[in-house]
C-alpha positions in Angstrom: 8.5 -13.0 32.0 5.3 -14.0 30.3 5.6 -16.5 27.5 2.9 -14.6 25.7 5.3 -11.8 25.0 7.4 -11.5 21.9 7.3 -15.0 20.5 10.2 -17.1 19.4 13.3 -15.2 18.3 11.7 -11.8 19.0 14.9 -9.8 19.2 16.4 -11.5 16.0 13.2 -10.9 14.0 13.2 -7.2 15.1 16.9 -6.8 14.4 16.2 -8.2 10.9 13.1 -6.2 10.0 12.9 -3.0 12.1 15.0 -0.8 9.8 12.6 -1.5 6.9 9.6 -0.8 9.2 11.1 2.4 10.4 11.7 3.6 6.8 8.0 2.8 6.0 6.8 4.8 9.0 9.1 7.8 8.0 7.7 7.7 4.4 4.1 7.8 5.8 4.9 10.8 8.1 8.3 11.4 9.7 6.6 13.7 12.3 4.1 11.0 13.4 3.4 9.9 16.9 3.3 6.1 16.8 1.7 3.5 19.0 3.1 -0.1 18.7 0.1 -2.1 19.8 1.2 -5.5 21.1 4.8 -4.3 21.3 6.3 -7.3 23.1 9.4 -6.1 24.8 9.5 -2.8 22.9 12.2 -3.4 20.3 10.3 -1.6 17.5 9.4 1.3 19.9 13.1 1.7 20.6 14.0 1.5 16.9 11.5 4.3 16.2 12.8 6.4 19.1 16.4 6.0 17.9 15.3 7.2 14.5 13.8 10.3 16.0 10.1 9.3 15.8 7.9 9.8 18.8 6.7 6.3 19.8 5.1 4.4 22.7 4.1 0.9 23.1 1.3 -1.2 24.6 1.4 -4.9 25.5 -0.8 -6.2 28.3 1.6 -9.1 28.8 4.8 -7.0 29.4 5.0 -5.2 32.6 6.9 -2.3 31.1 4.1 -1.6 28.5 1.0 -2.9 30.3 -0.6 0.5 30.7 -2.2 2.0 27.5 -0.5 5.3 26.8 -2.7 8.4 27.0 -3.5 10.6 24.0 -4.0 10.0 20.4 -1.7 8.7 17.7 -1.1 9.3 14.1 -0.1 5.7 13.4 -0.9 2.5 15.2 1.3 -0.5 14.3 0.2 -4.1 14.8 3.2 -6.1 13.9 2.6 -9.8 14.0 -0.2 -9.1 16.5 -3.6 -9.3 14.9 -3.4 -13.1 14.6 -3.1 -13.3 18.4 -6.1 -11.3 19.3 -8.8 -13.4 21.0 -11.3 -10.5 20.7 -10.4 -8.7 17.5 -13.6 -6.5 17.5 -12.8 -5.2 21.0 -9.2 -4.5 20.2 -9.9 -2.9 16.8 -12.4 -0.6 18.5 -9.8 0.3 21.1 -7.2 1.0 18.3 -9.8 3.1 16.4 -10.3 5.3 19.5 -6.5 5.8 19.9 -6.0 7.1 16.3 -6.5 10.7 15.2 -9.0 11.2 12.4 -7.3 10.3 9.1 -4.7 8.3 11.2 -3.1 5.2 9.8 -3.2 1.6 10.9 -0.2 -0.4 9.9 -0.7 -4.2 10.0 1.8 -7.0 9.4 0.5 -10.5 9.5 0.5 -13.7 7.5 -2.8 -13.2 5.6 -4.4 -16.4 4.3 -7.2 -16.6 1.9 -7.7 -20.3 2.7 -6.7 -22.0 5.9 -7.9 -25.3 7.4 -7.0 -27.0 10.6 -4.0 -28.7 8.9 -2.3 -25.4 8.0 0.8 -25.0 10.2 0.3 -21.2 10.8 -3.1 -21.9 12.5 -1.5 -23.2 15.7 -2.7 -22.4 19.2 0.8 -23.2 20.6 2.0 -20.2 18.6 -1.0 -18.2 19.9 -2.4 -17.8 16.4 -6.1 -17.9 16.9 -7.5 -15.3 14.5 -6.3 -15.7 10.8 -7.6 -13.1 8.3 -7.9 -13.0 4.6 -7.3 -9.6 3.1 -11.0 -9.2 2.3 -12.1 -10.5 5.8 -9.9 -7.9 7.5 -11.2 -5.2 5.2 -14.8 -6.1 6.3 -13.9 -6.1 10.0 -12.0 -2.8 9.8 -14.7 -1.1 7.7 -17.1 -1.4 10.7 -14.8 1.1 12.6 -14.3 3.5 9.7 -11.1 2.1 8.3 -10.5 2.2 4.5 -7.7 0.2 2.8 -4.9 2.4 1.6 -2.4 0.0 0.0 -0.6 -3.3 0.3 3.0 -2.7 0.9 3.6 -6.4 0.4 1.5 -9.6 0.7 1.9 -9.4 4.5 1.8 -5.6 5.1 -1.4 -3.6 4.7 -2.2 0.1 5.5 -5.6 1.5 6.4 -6.7 5.1 7.1 -9.5 5.8 9.6 -12.3 8.2 8.8 -14.0 8.7 12.1 -16.7 10.9 10.8 -18.1 8.3 8.4 -17.7 4.8 9.8 -19.2 2.1 7.6 -21.5 -0.3 9.6 -22.0 -3.7 8.2 
């Protein structure tokens, strides 16, 4: 098993938070087809399926989910993933291409508006290599047609993609 999959206490974190995440997805659209991008061992995918939501996962470091599912999705979830992306532009473009027009990108991460090398979250041992401020992520995502929808909390942000009118910066 790759040590790049899931992180510390993956199952416990999912057991604690997935019911809330599933409720959020249902409120967005209970008939959605969801892709959990960077799904680890698929705990959130399984929680969605148990709740009757069509879901699939992708994680290049887990053999069970290493192949990108075909088709388009109504919602793509990045739960504690975006901070691990070594090439966020490449991955955001891939995600944009997997969403239907007007699809939703659901991001959970520890946003930081100011981080220096002494900040404990910026830690290569944890795989945290790309830390975003809210505004920095808005700028990156705008290049692919994403428009901020709302902050659910300080660490959860929703975006809607408008494929017909991407904003190039």
